[in-house]
N, C-alpha and C positions, 0 to 999 in steps of 0.2 A: 744080652747085657753082660757086663764084666763079671758078675757073680754067677753066671750060668743060669740065670732066671729071666725069662721073658714073659711078663704078665699078659694075659688075654682079658680084655675088658668085656665082661658079660653083663654086669649090672653097674649102674652109677646112681648116686644119690647126693642130694645137696645138704640135708641136715644130718647131724651126727647120730641121732637116735636111729635113723634108717640105715646109715652106714653100718653101725654096730649090730643092728638086727640082721642085716645080710651076712655079716661075718659070723654071728652066732648061729645062723641057719646053715653054715657050711658052704656059703657061696663065695668064699675067697678070703682075702686079707685086705687090710687098709692101713694107710699111713695116717696117724691121728695126732692131735695135740696131746701133750703130756697130761693135761687136766682131764681129758676125756676118758682116761683109763679108770676113773672112779664111777662111771655111769653104769657099767654092768660088771657083774662078778662071774659071769659064765664064759668069759673070753680070756685067753692068755695074752698078756701084754709084754712086749720086750722092747727095750730101748734100741734105738738105731744108732750104732756107734759110727764114728768117723764123720759125723755131721756137726755143724755149728749148733750147740745146744740152746743158745739164746737167739735164735733166728727170728723170733716173733716178738713184736712189741704190742702190748695190750693197751687198748684205748677205751674210754668210757664216754658215752654221749647221752645227753638228756635235753629236753626242750628248754630253751632259754627262758628264764623267769619262773620256772616250775619250782614252787616252794613246798612241794608235797613232803610230808613227814617221811614217806618211804624213801624218796630221793635223798633227803637230808641225812637219814640214818644210814643209808647205803654209803654215801660219801664219807660219813664219819668213820665207818668201818674201814673203808679203803684207805683213808688217811692214817688210821692207826697201823695198818699193815705197811704203809710206805709214807712216812712223815715228810718226804721230800716233795710230795704232790701238793700243789696249791689249788 
């Protein structure tokens, strides 16, 4: 690779908890979403410079017609964080 580093795939995982557990166990490094850095405090997190910082768009999904108080409260909090959401 350009930076003088060629990763060797030893372990793979689909969920973030497992990925971070592998990193914590000393089995390598991982590229993660910014928000995942708050999951564990025993790992060193460093930003990846030279990349598009807004490369991901967040989406929310729920079952149509679900009037659960949990869903309604979650949506209320999301709309407070970003009033442009409808």
